[in-house]
N, C-alpha and C positions, 0 to 999 in steps of 0.2 A: 804561691809565691814564683814570679816568674824568674826565670833563668836569665843571666847575663850574657850567656854564651850563645852562639846562632845554632848550636846543634848540642843535644843532649847524649849523643852517641860518641863522647870522646872515649879515646882509650886511656887509662891513666898509667899503663905500663907501656910505653912504646914498643919495648921489643917484643911484646906479645902479638902486635898487630898481624905479621905474617901467620904465626900459628893460629890465630883466631879466624883469619881469613882461610885458612887451609881446611879448619875444621868446620866452617860454614859450607863449603863446597863438598865437602867428604859427606856431610849429614845430607845436603840438598840431594846430592847423587844417590845416597842410600834410599831416600824417600822418593825418587823419581821426580823431583821438583826441577825444572829445567832452569837453573840459576846460572847467568851470564855474568861476566865482568863488566862492570859500568852500569848501565840503568836497567832495573828490573821492576819498573813500574806497571809493567804488564801482567805480573804475577798477581794473585789473588792474596788478600789479607790472610785468609786461612793457610795458604801455602808458606808464607813470609813467617806468619806466626809460629807455625808447627816447628819450621826450620830453628828460629830462634829459641824456643821452648825447648826443643832437643839439645841446643848447645848449652842452655842453663842446665838442664838434667845432667849432662855429661860432666860439665864443669864441678857439679855439687858432688857427683859421684867420685870424680878424681879427687877432690879435697878429702872426702870421707876416707879414701883408700889411705892418702899419705898421713892423715891424722890418725888412723888406726894403726898404720906402721910405726909412727912415732911414739905411741902409748905403750909398746910392749916393753 
């Protein structure tokens, strides 16, 4: 099914945009990926995928911590 939007990378919570950007640059820095503001087409798919995968992993870990604190 095709999407009607021009990009599937929309942020559903606009207030989170800066936090996600900060996380992306922090993770890229930790992993030694030379991420710059703007165009990063010179980076490999592996580097970009690794940064994105680590972002997802951290978001899941944060959610699990929050959920476990709520259950107490």
